[in-house]
VOGU-3710 file (C-alpha; in Angstrom, 3 decimals, decimal comma):
1> mapwdatada> -92,720/-32,876/-12,075  -92,843/-36,678/-11,406  -94,051/-37,796/-7,970  -91,558/-38,911/-5,405  -91,037/-42,737/-5,200  -89,736/-43,888/-1,822  -89,096/-47,478/-2,908  -87,001/-46,407/-5,847  -84,855/-44,247/-3,648  -84,305/-47,047/-1,156
11> rpgvgaekaf> -82,841/-49,473/-3,750  -79,114/-49,308/-4,254  -78,116/-47,841/-7,545  -76,075/-49,507/-10,217  -73,111/-47,077/-9,808  -72,897/-47,706/-6,074  -72,807/-51,463/-6,584  -69,924/-51,161/-9,062  -68,005/-48,888/-6,685  -68,309/-51,304/-3,757
21> sflsksisev> -67,300/-54,214/-5,996  -64,252/-52,376/-7,216  -63,122/-51,431/-3,702  -63,582/-54,983/-2,385  -61,601/-56,432/-5,261  -58,757/-53,905/-4,782  -58,526/-54,592/-1,061  -58,359/-58,331/-1,583  -55,626/-58,011/-4,196  -53,550/-55,774/-1,956
31> qksaesdikl> -53,987/-58,208/0,922  -52,856/-61,174/-1,199  -49,848/-59,255/-2,493  -48,831/-58,297/1,021  -49,167/-61,866/2,262  -46,982/-63,199/-0,541  -44,348/-60,550/0,180  -44,362/-61,426/3,877  -43,961/-65,128/3,082  -41,062/-64,379/0,755
41> iksrvksfkn> -39,350/-62,274/3,430  -39,866/-64,975/6,052  -38,462/-67,629/3,741  -35,357/-65,589/3,058  -34,886/-64,885/6,751  -35,259/-68,558/7,507  -32,799/-69,394/4,727  -30,184/-67,044/6,156  -30,829/-68,379/9,651  -30,315/-71,962/8,491
51> lsetldkewe> -27,201/-70,929/6,643  -25,857/-69,214/9,768  -26,502/-72,282/11,927  -24,863/-74,553/9,377  -21,844/-72,305/9,130  -21,482/-72,231/12,906  -21,492/-76,007/13,060  -18,929/-76,245/10,300  -16,715/-73,612/11,921  -16,653/-75,607/15,173
61> slkfpavdnl> -15,616/-78,831/13,498  -13,200/-77,406/10,991  -9,603/-78,487/10,878  -6,896/-76,948/8,870  -6,370/-78,915/5,634  -3,554/-78,596/3,197  -2,825/-75,401/1,364  -3,612/-77,055/-1,989  -7,347/-76,824/-1,396  -7,364/-73,041/-0,855
71> knsgkilrmm> -8,823/-72,297/-4,248  -12,051/-74,103/-3,385  -12,877/-71,355/-0,904  -14,105/-69,113/-3,689  -17,310/-71,150/-3,799  -18,577/-69,388/-0,668  -19,147/-66,178/-2,581  -21,148/-67,931/-5,310  -23,081/-69,938/-2,705  -24,074/-66,828/-0,758
81> tdtskqtpag> -25,147/-65,112/-3,977  -27,235/-68,108/-5,066  -28,755/-68,484/-1,610  -29,992/-64,901/-1,588  -31,867/-65,631/-4,807  -33,526/-68,862/-3,642  -37,299/-69,171/-3,472  -39,017/-70,343/-0,282  -39,307/-73,844/-1,710  -35,576/-74,133/-2,105
91> sttstadfgf> -34,589/-72,467/1,083  -33,086/-75,571/2,697  -29,453/-76,346/1,989  -27,728/-79,682/2,324  -24,687/-79,978/4,548  -22,883/-81,586/1,667  -22,884/-78,278/-0,166  -20,671/-76,896/2,553  -18,031/-79,549/2,378  -15,723/-77,165/0,689
101> lkslrptlse> -15,585/-75,204/3,936  -13,253/-77,840/5,311  -10,629/-76,488/2,946  -11,282/-72,880/3,824  -8,301/-71,156/5,327  -8,516/-68,941/7,306  -11,953/-69,662/8,781  -14,755/-67,190/8,447  -14,621/-66,591/12,172  -11,372/-64,806/11,510
111> fqrsfsdpdf> -13,193/-62,560/9,072  -15,749/-62,033/11,832  -13,018/-61,019/14,256  -11,484/-58,625/11,780  -14,758/-56,870/11,058  -15,738/-56,776/14,749  -12,413/-55,216/15,741  -12,975/-51,513/16,731  -9,728/-50,534/15,042  -10,624/-52,249/11,809
121> qthnrddskg> -11,341/-48,987/9,974  -8,078/-47,524/11,223  -5,751/-50,399/10,434  -7,343/-51,752/7,306  -8,257/-48,711/5,296  -6,460/-47,018/2,520  -6,666/-43,297/3,336  -5,690/-42,174/-0,086  -8,483/-43,956/-1,944  -10,970/-44,764/0,802
131> mdlwlrkpsf> -10,954/-48,515/0,012  -10,908/-51,410/2,417  -7,619/-53,204/2,295  -9,541/-56,462/2,384  -10,749/-55,736/-1,124  -7,363/-54,713/-2,469  -5,064/-57,258/-4,007  -2,637/-58,552/-1,395  0,508/-60,548/-1,857  -1,206/-63,924/-1,559
141> skdaesgldl> -3,168/-66,075/-4,008  -6,521/-65,184/-5,523  -9,408/-67,352/-6,691  -9,998/-66,888/-10,395  -13,755/-67,451/-10,292  -14,807/-65,475/-7,249  -12,100/-62,822/-7,158  -11,780/-63,290/-3,380  -8,252/-62,801/-2,047  -7,030/-65,570/0,183
151> fsrkareglr> -4,567/-65,541/3,050  -1,275/-67,313/3,142  0,024/-69,119/6,176  2,156/-66,135/7,204  -0,853/-63,827/7,062  -2,899/-66,292/9,104  -0,156/-66,497/11,748  -0,216/-62,671/11,971  -3,964/-62,703/12,468  -3,640/-65,254/15,249
161> newsssrkvg> -1,143/-63,113/17,167  -2,925/-59,815/16,606  -6,489/-60,773/17,425  -7,082/-62,753/20,602  -10,782/-62,158/21,026  -13,867/-62,211/18,850  -17,582/-61,701/19,002  -19,633/-64,714/17,977  -22,456/-64,224/15,526  -25,918/-64,931/16,900
171> drrmvvrdwq> -27,137/-64,926/20,471  -23,970/-66,404/21,973  -21,688/-64,965/24,594  -18,315/-63,374/23,920  -15,593/-65,967/24,075  -11,824/-65,938/24,016  -10,118/-68,645/22,017  -6,687/-69,968/22,742  -5,381/-70,673/19,255  -2,393/-72,728/20,370
181> kgtrrkkssr> -4,327/-75,120/22,666  -7,583/-75,033/20,775  -9,526/-74,542/24,031  -12,225/-72,086/24,847  -12,855/-70,189/27,997  -15,507/-67,727/28,991  -14,620/-64,073/28,954  -14,416/-62,491/32,366  -16,443/-59,432/31,496  -19,358/-60,776/29,538
191> rskpssvdew> -21,340/-58,360/27,479  -24,486/-59,034/25,501  -24,569/-58,685/21,756  -25,787/-55,260/20,591  -29,308/-55,512/19,310  -28,923/-52,711/16,751  -26,366/-50,629/14,897  -26,974/-47,637/17,205  -26,102/-49,724/20,248  -22,956/-50,981/18,547
201> vddweplrrv> -21,924/-47,386/17,734  -22,631/-46,305/21,325  -20,500/-49,208/22,550  -17,540/-48,130/20,411  -14,631/-47,297/22,718  -13,524/-43,916/21,197  -17,076/-42,609/21,131  -17,681/-43,827/24,659  -14,625/-41,926/25,897  -15,791/-38,772/24,161
211> kesvkeslqe> -19,201/-39,053/25,815  -17,623/-39,551/29,206  -15,394/-36,489/28,674  -18,336/-34,327/27,649  -20,336/-35,570/30,620  -17,525/-34,683/33,018  -17,213/-31,206/31,450  -20,928/-30,569/31,807  -20,825/-31,670/35,440  -17,908/-29,291/36,020
221> lestaatskt> -19,830/-26,404/34,439  -22,918/-27,204/36,520  -20,905/-27,164/39,717  -19,321/-23,857/38,668  -22,724/-22,333/37,985  -24,002/-23,526/41,376  -21,141/-21,849/43,255  -21,340/-18,559/41,295  -23,565/-15,752/42,525  -23,486/-13,440/39,497
231> pseffenvkk> -23,014/-13,988/35,744  -19,683/-12,168/35,806  -18,461/-14,385/38,623  -19,615/-17,457/36,678  -17,595/-16,488/33,592  -14,552/-15,760/35,732  -14,836/-19,198/37,356  -15,266/-20,873/33,960  -11,898/-19,480/32,905  -10,321/-21,400/35,796
241> tefyenvkkn> -11,793/-24,780/34,827  -9,969/-27,537/32,976  -12,643/-27,477/30,283  -11,848/-23,846/29,415  -8,114/-24,522/29,291  -8,610/-27,515/26,990  -10,838/-25,556/24,618  -8,410/-22,637/24,605  -5,488/-24,967/23,932  -7,278/-26,720/21,070
251> lklsstadas> -8,287/-23,438/19,468  -4,750/-22,145/19,763  -3,336/-25,260/18,158  -5,898/-25,060/15,380  -5,179/-21,393/14,653  -1,441/-22,064/14,721  -1,837/-24,882/12,269  -3,973/-22,730/9,995  -1,493/-19,868/10,157  1,360/-22,263/9,453
261> keqyglnvap> -0,528/-23,625/6,517  -1,251/-20,102/5,294  2,371/-19,142/5,635  4,214/-22,209/4,434  1,731/-24,670/2,969  0,171/-22,662/0,155  1,446/-22,918/-3,362  0,886/-19,360/-4,520  0,660/-18,998/-8,263  3,166/-16,557/-9,768
271> ldvpellenl> 2,032/-13,191/-11,041  0,906/-13,185/-14,647  1,553/-10,494/-17,207  -1,812/-8,679/-16,828  -1,311/-8,431/-13,059  2,161/-6,993/-13,531  0,869/-4,499/-16,089  -1,982/-3,441/-13,829  0,397/-2,929/-10,927  2,729/-0,916/-13,141
281> vrqseplldh> -0,111/1,348/-14,246  -1,285/1,876/-10,672  2,208/2,592/-9,412  2,688/5,056/-12,274  -0,396/7,093/-11,353  1,620/9,803/-9,512  3,914/10,261/-12,509  1,021/10,207/-14,966  -0,913/12,679/-12,831  2,096/14,956/-12,732
291> lgvkkdvsek> 2,219/14,786/-16,536  -1,455/15,717/-16,793  -2,987/12,236/-17,206  -6,025/12,042/-14,928  -6,691/9,134/-12,600  -9,839/8,189/-14,510  -7,726/7,313/-17,538  -5,475/4,996/-15,554  -8,551/3,348/-14,010  -9,942/2,631/-17,462
301> vcdlirscrr> -6,613/1,153/-18,528  -6,653/-1,142/-15,471  -10,206/-2,237/-16,319  -9,126/-3,015/-19,865  -6,187/-5,089/-18,626  -8,405/-7,103/-16,308  -10,939/-7,733/-19,071  -8,197/-9,088/-21,354  -6,758/-11,434/-18,732  -6,956/-15,139/-19,452
311> edqqlfqptk> -9,857/-16,776/-17,624  -7,800/-19,649/-16,220  -5,206/-17,355/-14,635  -7,214/-14,328/-13,559  -7,367/-13,487/-9,875  -10,299/-11,129/-10,022  -13,509/-11,346/-12,018  -13,183/-9,538/-15,341  -14,934/-6,229/-15,300  -16,680/-5,151/-18,475
321> mkkearsgke> -16,087/-1,659/-19,661  -19,007/0,480/-18,616  -19,995/3,927/-19,675  -20,313/5,117/-16,126  -17,152/5,612/-14,092  -16,183/3,138/-11,400  -16,889/4,167/-7,856  -14,001/5,068/-5,575  -14,866/2,219/-3,207  -14,656/-0,451/-5,962
331> ssksqdnldl> -11,406/1,013/-7,234  -9,771/1,031/-3,801  -10,964/-2,535/-3,143  -9,505/-3,738/-6,440  -6,204/-2,043/-5,647  -6,140/-3,573/-2,161  -6,765/-7,026/-3,629  -3,954/-6,587/-6,116  -1,593/-5,393/-3,389  -2,554/-8,378/-1,259
341> riasvcqstg> -1,926/-10,702/-4,184  1,540/-9,264/-4,791  2,356/-9,394/-1,097  1,319/-13,055/-0,869  3,527/-13,964/-3,827  6,483/-12,135/-2,305  5,906/-13,771/1,058  5,666/-17,249/-0,457  9,011/-16,733/-2,189  10,642/-15,252/0,916
351> yrykgglwsd> 11,566/-12,009/-0,876  11,860/-8,849/1,211  12,507/-5,372/-0,133  15,404/-3,746/1,715  15,361/-0,330/0,110  16,491/1,236/-3,095  18,916/3,829/-4,311  17,358/6,727/-2,385  16,028/4,824/0,618  16,788/6,011/4,092
361> hedakesneq> 18,711/3,151/5,710  18,946/4,740/9,124  17,914/2,503/11,977  14,797/3,401/13,865  15,486/5,576/16,830  14,517/4,249/20,208  11,722/6,210/21,818  12,473/8,257/24,852  11,049/6,374/27,811  10,983/9,502/29,948
371> darrniaivt> 8,775/11,447/27,499  6,899/9,418/24,894  4,793/12,389/23,723  4,777/13,424/20,106  7,198/16,100/18,944  5,371/18,401/16,515  7,322/21,082/14,667  5,094/23,766/13,073  6,961/25,645/10,334  5,338/28,798/8,942
381> taslpwmtgt> 6,185/31,592/6,518  5,407/34,652/8,666  5,523/35,893/12,232  4,054/38,588/14,425  3,831/41,536/14,485  2,926/40,989/10,804  -0,837/40,506/11,141  -1,330/37,927/8,400  -3,053/34,556/8,399  0,154/32,513/8,196
391> avnplfraaf> 1,477/34,322/11,269  -1,643/34,227/13,467  -3,197/30,827/12,747  -0,042/28,696/13,203  0,562/30,540/16,479  -2,895/29,600/17,772  -2,431/26,053/16,515  0,808/25,680/18,467  -0,781/27,089/21,632  -3,810/24,775/21,582
401> laktgkqnvt> -1,826/21,685/20,571  0,494/22,283/23,508  -2,506/22,860/25,780  -3,679/19,249/25,313  -0,470/18,032/26,977  -0,114/15,150/24,494  2,495/16,824/22,286  5,746/18,717/22,597  5,288/21,622/20,184  7,901/23,804/18,507
411> llvpwlckqd> 6,912/26,812/16,392  9,531/27,654/13,754  9,100/31,206/12,385  11,255/33,382/10,092  13,736/35,885/11,447  14,199/39,040/9,351  17,053/41,453/9,392  16,233/44,974/10,531  15,977/46,286/6,998  13,285/43,738/6,160
421> qeqvypnkmt> 11,577/44,239/9,534  11,005/47,905/8,828  9,472/46,989/5,481  7,195/44,214/6,720  6,150/44,947/10,303  3,575/47,699/10,967  4,699/51,112/12,141  8,302/50,117/11,299  8,518/47,979/14,408  11,878/46,217/14,815
431> fdtpeeqesy> 13,553/43,723/17,170  17,237/43,547/17,994  17,333/39,876/18,995  15,167/36,782/18,443  14,546/36,624/22,195  12,949/40,057/22,087  10,579/39,061/19,285  9,775/35,766/21,055  8,738/37,689/24,162  6,460/39,895/22,061
441> vrdwvearvg> 4,855/36,865/20,381  4,218/35,079/23,692  2,679/38,135/25,307  0,386/38,628/22,325  -0,898/35,052/22,176  -1,278/34,644/25,958  -3,361/37,806/26,108  -5,758/36,321/23,535  -6,015/32,686/24,581  -6,137/33,275/28,331
451> fksdfkiafy> -3,563/30,649/29,340  0,216/30,330/29,461  1,797/29,231/26,202  3,708/25,993/26,800  5,564/25,582/23,507  8,979/26,416/22,157  9,624/29,149/19,577  12,573/28,856/17,201  13,705/31,049/14,306  15,059/30,324/10,859
461> pgkfssykrs> 16,662/32,867/8,500  14,302/34,512/6,027  14,303/37,318/3,511  11,414/39,457/2,336  10,664/39,501/-1,408  9,015/42,753/-2,390  8,096/41,293/-5,780  6,258/38,313/-4,266  5,280/40,250/-1,130  6,184/37,314/1,042
471> ilasgdisef> 9,052/35,933/3,119  11,318/33,277/1,587  13,538/30,956/3,628  17,323/30,873/3,369  19,321/27,650/3,562  18,237/24,283/4,937  15,672/25,304/7,557  15,070/21,680/8,611  18,405/21,842/10,438  16,835/24,193/13,006
481> ipkeeadvav> 14,858/21,239/14,396  17,224/18,942/16,342  17,424/15,381/15,083  16,179/13,922/18,351  13,036/16,097/18,119  12,283/15,308/14,462  9,010/13,410/14,670  6,052/15,203/13,002  6,434/18,312/10,840  3,561/20,643/9,957
491> leepehltwy> 4,411/22,818/6,973  2,150/25,871/6,832  2,038/26,654/3,097  4,223/23,704/2,003  4,565/24,866/-1,596  5,743/28,293/-0,435  8,309/26,806/1,965  9,836/24,509/-0,655  9,894/26,566/-3,864  13,535/27,539/-3,360
501> yhgkrwtdkf> 14,356/25,124/-0,559  17,777/23,479/-0,823  18,270/20,915/1,935  17,402/17,496/3,261  14,051/16,027/2,337  11,477/16,678/5,042  9,976/13,185/4,824  13,428/11,631/5,302  14,124/13,516/8,506  10,595/13,439/9,957
511> qhvvgivhtn> 8,385/10,423/10,433  5,278/12,227/9,173  4,976/15,513/7,267  1,650/17,349/7,020  1,172/20,311/4,709  -1,572/22,925/5,282  -2,471/25,028/2,245  -3,393/28,593/3,252  -3,222/30,577/0,023  -4,687/30,259/-3,451
521> yleyvkrekn> -1,571/31,310/-5,330  -3,075/30,474/-8,709  -5,711/33,169/-8,224  -3,028/35,771/-7,463  -0,896/34,760/-10,448  -3,797/34,913/-12,899  -4,153/38,633/-12,216  -0,611/39,339/-13,333  0,795/39,716/-16,833  0,707/36,417/-18,764
531> gavqaflleh> -1,281/35,076/-15,836  -2,623/31,997/-17,643  0,853/30,744/-18,533  2,214/31,465/-15,077  -0,750/29,740/-13,428  -0,217/26,628/-15,574  3,472/26,404/-14,636  2,838/27,211/-10,979  0,168/24,507/-10,715  2,627/21,805/-11,795
541> innwmvrayc> 5,406/23,226/-9,618  3,144/23,131/-6,558  2,231/19,518/-7,338  5,933/18,781/-7,637  6,785/20,349/-4,278  3,948/18,733/-2,352  4,616/15,289/-3,802  8,304/15,468/-2,984  8,079/16,793/0,578  4,691/15,861/2,148
551> nkvlrlsaat> 2,979/12,685/3,341  -0,401/14,368/3,836  -1,909/17,660/2,661  -4,848/19,549/4,195  -6,661/22,089/2,049  -8,563/24,639/4,110  -11,223/24,875/1,402  -11,954/23,826/-2,156  -10,777/27,251/-3,318  -7,213/25,975/-3,409
561> qelprasvvn> -5,800/23,895/-6,233  -6,085/20,117/-6,174  -2,936/18,556/-4,773  -1,690/14,982/-4,268  -2,630/13,233/-0,999  -4,917/16,161/-0,124  -8,240/16,403/1,680  -10,446/19,463/2,252  -10,945/20,339/5,923  -10,955/23,650/7,791
571> vhgvgprfle> -8,453/23,316/10,635  -8,609/26,979/11,644  -10,588/28,589/14,453  -11,032/31,924/16,159  -9,530/33,147/19,380  -11,479/32,863/22,652  -11,637/36,633/22,878  -13,937/36,877/19,814  -16,306/34,246/21,184  -16,426/35,992/24,545
581> tgkrlasese> -17,207/39,280/22,798  -20,058/37,642/20,936  -21,507/36,205/24,163  -21,258/39,578/25,896  -22,969/41,434/23,031  -25,726/38,818/22,888  -26,430/39,176/26,619  -26,525/42,976/26,316  -28,973/42,681/23,438  -31,273/40,516/25,578
591> dgkptfskga> -31,178/43,141/28,292  -32,345/45,794/25,802  -29,042/47,636/25,616  -27,902/48,978/22,219  -25,145/46,687/20,945  -24,476/47,676/17,313  -24,498/51,434/16,884  -22,411/51,527/13,703  -23,015/50,358/10,160  -20,773/48,368/7,769
601> yylgkmiwgk> -16,993/47,932/7,625  -14,221/45,972/5,931  -10,840/44,969/7,356  -7,771/43,475/5,659  -4,297/44,079/4,358  -4,613/46,788/1,739  -3,473/45,098/-1,438  -5,653/44,578/-4,491  -5,492/40,800/-4,201  -6,998/40,768/-0,690
611> gyrelvdlfv> -10,532/41,613/-1,848  -10,113/45,346/-2,464  -10,460/44,926/-6,229  -13,842/43,194/-5,847  -14,962/45,677/-3,173  -14,264/48,788/-5,247  -15,788/47,292/-8,403  -19,046/46,316/-6,644  -19,506/49,756/-5,091  -18,698/51,499/-8,362
621> enkdqlsnve> -21,154/49,321/-10,316  -23,935/49,809/-7,749  -23,098/53,372/-6,716  -26,643/54,680/-6,930  -28,281/51,742/-5,107  -25,692/51,891/-2,283  -25,646/55,671/-1,924  -27,074/55,363/1,597  -24,389/52,921/2,755  -21,209/54,340/4,190
631> ldvfgsgeds> -18,336/51,837/4,487  -15,413/52,130/6,911  -12,261/50,409/5,626  -9,453/49,380/7,995  -6,102/48,325/6,555  -2,661/49,276/5,382  -0,375/47,864/2,753  1,516/48,320/-0,463  -1,541/49,363/-2,505  -2,988/51,833/0,017
641> hevhaeaqqn> -2,453/54,948/-2,130  -3,942/53,342/-5,238  -7,035/52,145/-3,396  -7,584/55,591/-1,819  -7,152/57,327/-5,144  -9,592/55,098/-7,047  -12,241/55,367/-4,337  -12,032/59,181/-4,325  -11,988/59,314/-8,104  -15,284/57,372/-8,306
651> glrmkfhqgr> -16,866/59,310/-5,432  -17,419/56,240/-3,237  -18,637/56,681/0,322  -15,643/54,982/1,910  -13,637/56,117/4,919  -10,142/54,686/5,229  -8,435/54,004/8,568  -5,167/52,493/9,619  -5,064/48,769/10,048  -5,832/47,427/13,505
661> dhgdnslhgy> -6,557/44,200/15,317  -9,993/42,813/14,567  -10,626/42,360/18,268  -10,095/46,034/19,007  -12,876/47,623/21,066  -13,435/50,290/18,418  -14,760/47,600/16,032  -17,289/46,005/18,408  -20,065/48,464/17,517  -20,185/47,588/13,802
671> kvfinpslsd> -23,119/45,389/12,786  -22,255/44,323/9,207  -18,945/42,989/7,875  -18,658/43,059/4,065  -16,102/40,698/2,514  -16,357/40,293/-1,302  -12,920/38,665/-1,640  -12,579/35,800/-4,153  -8,922/35,069/-3,465  -9,218/33,918/0,137
681> vvctttaeal> -9,038/30,262/1,090  -10,803/30,585/4,436  -11,095/34,181/5,534  -10,090/34,564/9,182  -11,802/37,933/9,511  -15,118/36,425/8,355  -14,931/33,761/11,081  -14,022/36,396/13,682  -16,943/38,636/12,670  -19,389/35,708/12,943
691> amgkivvcad> -17,937/34,793/16,345  -18,619/38,346/17,559  -22,262/38,022/16,495  -22,093/40,316/13,453  -23,801/39,876/10,079  -21,427/38,935/7,258  -22,093/39,583/3,569  -19,831/37,410/1,411  -19,677/35,916/-2,072  -20,833/32,480/-3,185
701> hpsndffrsf> -17,335/31,006/-3,264  -15,713/27,752/-2,033  -13,797/29,745/0,570  -17,117/30,501/2,298  -18,568/26,967/2,270  -17,666/26,480/5,926  -19,886/29,447/6,931  -23,037/28,533/4,971  -24,694/26,952/8,004  -24,494/30,169/10,040
711> pncyiyrtpe> -27,733/32,185/10,091  -25,856/35,523/10,121  -23,994/34,703/6,886  -25,627/36,358/3,840  -24,257/34,953/0,575  -24,723/36,676/-2,773  -24,126/35,390/-6,313  -24,570/38,448/-8,567  -23,938/42,200/-8,213  -27,675/42,778/-7,997
721> efvekvqqam> -27,965/40,218/-5,214  -25,020/41,901/-3,477  -27,020/45,118/-3,198  -30,032/43,181/-1,916  -28,019/41,364/0,768  -26,288/44,561/1,940  -29,583/46,416/2,321  -31,140/43,396/4,078  -28,208/43,217/6,490  -28,376/46,909/7,273
731> asepeplspe> -32,084/46,590/8,109  -31,833/43,355/10,171  -30,566/42,386/13,586  -28,089/39,513/14,060  -29,256/36,233/15,570  -27,410/34,930/18,654  -25,091/32,022/17,954  -26,014/28,636/19,361  -23,485/26,784/21,571  -22,895/24,269/18,769
741> lqyllsweaa> -21,945/26,975/16,282  -19,752/28,689/18,850  -17,836/25,454/19,429  -17,540/24,915/15,673  -15,681/28,226/15,416  -13,387/27,573/18,399  -9,769/26,498/18,248  -10,540/23,469/20,391  -12,744/22,100/17,604  -10,189/23,106/14,972
751> tdrfidsagl> -7,445/21,251/16,875  -9,570/18,108/17,022  -10,221/18,343/13,285  -6,521/18,770/12,624  -5,483/15,725/14,690  -8,112/13,539/13,017  -7,487/14,673/9,446  -3,682/14,631/9,784  -3,817/11,072/11,150  -1,617/11,798/14,167
761> dklpprgskt> -3,472/9,242/16,326  -2,864/6,502/13,740  0,897/6,952/13,517  3,239/4,267/14,896  4,974/4,980/18,204  7,363/7,862/18,332  10,774/7,076/16,933  9,710/4,040/14,895  9,756/3,853/11,132  6,945/2,468/9,052
771> svkkptvvge> 9,453/0,812/6,745  10,733/-1,484/9,503  7,344/-2,819/10,519  7,132/-6,587/10,223  4,474/-7,881/7,845  1,588/-9,842/9,244  0,429/-13,185/7,957  -1,296/-12,835/4,614  -4,944/-13,846/4,541  -6,159/-12,622/7,922
781> evekktmtls> -8,528/-10,081/6,400  -9,190/-9,295/2,757  -10,814/-5,865/3,135  -7,740/-4,520/4,927  -4,232/-4,888/3,598  -2,609/-7,244/6,070  0,853/-6,864/4,577  2,458/-3,581/3,603  4,084/-3,730/0,221  6,921/-1,518/1,445
791> tstpdltdvv> 8,270/-4,588/3,242  8,015/-6,871/0,216  8,286/-4,941/-3,040  9,603/-1,514/-4,040  6,909/1,162/-4,185  7,020/2,966/-7,505  5,194/5,947/-5,992  7,947/6,437/-3,450  10,570/6,028/-6,165  8,891/8,755/-8,234
801> dkglylthyl> 8,601/11,065/-5,225  12,239/10,629/-4,338  13,197/11,185/-7,950  11,252/14,456/-7,935  13,019/15,503/-4,744  16,428/14,683/-6,198  15,643/16,683/-9,341  14,509/19,661/-7,276  17,559/19,412/-5,040  19,911/19,487/-8,023
811> lsgiepwrsl> 18,137/22,408/-9,704  17,831/24,427/-6,488  21,586/24,064/-6,015  22,333/25,992/-9,229  22,497/29,706/-8,469  21,773/30,951/-12,027  18,705/28,751/-12,175  17,490/30,074/-8,819  17,795/33,661/-10,029  15,968/32,776/-13,242
821> vgaqpdtmhv> 12,916/31,373/-11,440  12,679/34,278/-8,975  14,639/33,301/-5,857  16,152/35,985/-3,680  19,921/36,402/-4,109  22,114/34,522/-1,627  19,255/32,453/-0,190  20,639/29,020/-1,001  22,719/29,264/2,186  22,556/31,358/5,342
831> daqhckdlgl> 24,303/34,715/4,942  26,650/36,383/7,425  24,060/38,776/8,908  21,643/35,975/9,768  24,480/33,937/11,233  25,300/36,874/13,488  21,677/37,504/14,538  20,862/33,841/15,207  24,195/32,981/16,836  25,242/30,553/14,089
841> pppnvqrpvy> 28,787/29,812/12,942  29,982/32,084/10,135  29,397/30,889/6,552  33,094/30,096/6,023  32,968/27,774/9,029  29,739/26,110/7,947  30,949/25,688/4,371  34,751/25,715/4,447  36,541/26,187/1,138  39,541/23,886/0,759
851> gw> 42,320/24,952/-1,643  45,945/25,823/-2,030
//
């Protein structure tokens, strides 16, 4: 390694010397360049200053020469352009070069006045093109070289009269010139020249007024805040101030102008062919669905139409055909947008739909001011003492709806002649008058709900069909609800009530019609001869009836067939007595007392379709595994002898008893309720058994979906699993029901579910019609339809529904056709016996025959 040399390290290196030299040279060059730029700027400033002083002197000494020299004024533009390009050496300008200014007319001070006028932008601006009128070609002469428009004498005289004051350029005071006398006097209120553009803007009169107004408003708000003790008091005091009123007024005017523009100022493009086709397909969905074309097919057709729409006329973005199906939310949004589009076009043209061939043109009835509560008419197909679901559940529904005090409830039930009463009611019980049966019904329901029933009971004529094992109505049963009480109708089993119905359309008489599907008729029909064909026809007939007579349909479970305008919700509950029994048994069990001393049982009307077929088959198939299980069966019906005979023939351990109420004390000791039925929609006896704290063994079926969350519900899927669940239930103890599950089974919860799902709270006021509602302004909200198409265009869905009703009305009025499809004889009109029992006029008075 070489030794360290201190002297060599102290000498500056060659690279350092070059670096310092380079930096010094760069700094000097930058300094020289900056100095030259500063000199150039100073020279130009001095040139403009000299030019300004020269112009001022010339303006003071100018006189008005002849008009012939006006063209020389164009030299000013060239002179100013040349002056801006002068070098510092040539910055001085001779006064001789400005001799042409003597011929300038008007003087440049007039230009100064015009540009210094605060209203210059308002008076001298072309709003349509945004151009200064000074630069547009006026009606006077124009210099060919400069292109500067010159003023005539008449224009100059107008300027003299309009502008009486000016601001002088430079550091001079504001002066007022008397053009006629040529004298000058000082302005009374002298103001200094603004030193910058910001000061000139602040000095502008309109802006100054705005600032003063805002300052006053802020002072008013500060004083209000000082006098207020709480925030709420402050906001109340703000509403009383002038500032709040002005803001409110301005906002109101703005919204009114926007609404007016929305309503009258928009040029709405007409509907194109793809939009019309899409609307036609959507409106035809009910008819296509009735013919078997699913909604998915119509959705794909609508997507195809939108994709083929011309790009320059389409309203919505074209949607490419995808393999996956469109979501329901996107489909509903697209339909809402199309409806809004059609409504806006109709509103812009002033067209209003006033009804069609089958429209109800009756004026809306005025609501009763004394009692504005809803009138709900519940129409059912059975009545006590027939212990069936369509007799018990509508009765409880009427009682608990009336209990809320928000509705006037009428329960319309069938009245049977004595011959039919003996055949239908247990133990051949009969009633001589409707009043006698009404008393029985009220006593029964009040004993089970624990409060007085505050609803009206009415009767309509009915006849029992032994073939269908059900009651069918006679005549137009809607006439048994007075017109002034026709508000909301609840049809229990709507398809059943309208199969052979011949009368006025329910949706025409009532404002809202809700159908509740109780029975899975397709399952019953499939078990008969040629069941597949009958089920196919019955499915379309039920769709027909529901579409023609209902606004909304509630399916108690997914076990029923799919129907138009339907949603699945269980709107049934159990009586308070069953819940009280369950609470009592649970408390006894906690105290160590024996609660369930008996085994398994089944209860129901004894017909094969009510679960007895499944019950017998399961016990026959698993006879050896269930040899230790003895089943008590409670029920009576048309198939009682056949069920007894088959059970004895197969040696089943079943004991048969007469039918009884499920709440009877003799049934409280049973621990397990077995219900293998596959034809139920929602089994009432299953809900009652769970409410009493029993274990329920039932099939994996849509009718039992509501009970899956209950711990005492054992669900089986196969016959082998059925045996396992029965043995498990017999060896287990029931779990007490929680308060939440008890409420879920109650009729209070069922009534709330019914009101929500039926949409009773969303209906317009009583007595009004939805068809007479005035449309709102289009464009307020896109997600919601702000204009109902019923007020602007005819609704094809309603046309189809009314056409279906008319077809059914015509066919149901032909007696041979009624007999062919299974109607009871003489049920198109009320017969003489029913007229006598119900106190109606005789048939010849109701339907007089005129002849010779």
